[in-house]
Residue, then its C-alpha position, 0 to 999 in steps of 0.5 A: m928753806k931750811i928751818v929750824l924751830f924752837g917749840a914744835t910740841g907746844h900749841l902754837g909750836g904745832a901749827i907751825l910746824e904744820e904750816a912749814l911744811r905746808r910751804g915744802h920747808d926743810v924744819t928741824a924741831i929742837v925738842r926736849d921729848r922726841a915722844r911728844l912731838k908725833a907730826a912725821d915729814e921726809r922734810l922733818r928733822v928732830a933733834v933733842g936739845n933744850v934752848a937753855d944749852p946751845a951746846t944741845y943744838e948748836a950742831a942743828l943751826r949751822g945752815a939754817d936759813a932762819v929760827i922761829a922760838s915758840l917758847s912758854a913758861r906753861r909747861d914749866g911754870d918758870p916764866s923767867a925762861v922766857p927772857a931768857g931764851a931770848r938772851t939764849l939766842l941772841e947770842a947763839l944764833p951769830d955763833a952759828g952764822v944764822k941772821r933770821l929769828v922770828w920769836v912768838g910773843g905776847a899780846g899784854t904789851l900791846e897799847v890800847e891806847p897812848g903808854v896803856r897795854v891790853i894787860d894794864d886792864p884790870n880785868f886781865p886774867a891774873a893766871w896769864k899775867p906772870e907769863a905775859e911780864a915774861q913776854g915783856e921782857a923778853l921783847a926788852v932783850f930784844r929791843a936792847s940787843a946789839a947783837a948781829v940778829d934781823w929778829t921780828y916779834v911778833s904778838p897776835a891778837a888778843l885771843i888766839e884760837d883754834g879755827e879755819r886756816s883763812g890766810h889772811y890777816r891784818l898786820g900792824g904795830d905795837r897797837l892791838l888790832t880790833d875789827a870793826d866791831g872792836v873784837s881783837r882775835i886771830t885763828v892759830p893756824d892764821y897765826a902761823v900763817a902770819i908767822l911764816d910770811r915773815v920768814e920768807n918776805d923776810d921783813a920787819p927787822r929788829r921790829r914788833v908787829t902784830v897780826a889779826y882780823 
């Protein structure tokens, strides 16, 4: 498959890039700073562009089977860029003939019980709230959109950390997944596995899903 990846220089984006190349896909990484991308592979193409400006990557989108977006506000300190990026891609992809988008989402809006979200916990770290709320706004953008895009918003477990790639995980919906001990976790490599599985299986269109052990 031909995949366009936004956010390949980030921690999650880098793992997603590695998983995509591992599976033999042709990947075009859209980056703002080419020097920050250290990966090299014969199936990897790098294009300089900014998600906020479709003119910078329109040519790279044409002919792609799917787009994966791993956007973060941490580098620029502007959480509003996350839902704005969702809006921009929903507008730009149909114009380029791309119907599939897999979005690296957040866990903050997953429910721990009906009507109660992870982010509603008084112990939820204050430093994480702006981006968690921005990811919630992005999810709302997707759900309200009538664009001809089969988007899938993939929330990780409450705890996503470096670790081994097992290739195994459970798939859920809007409810936080926990294990037998009440812990919600997944490693970064296995989250990347789940992202590429959504692309290859072409499942969960226009839905939010979550993945955890």
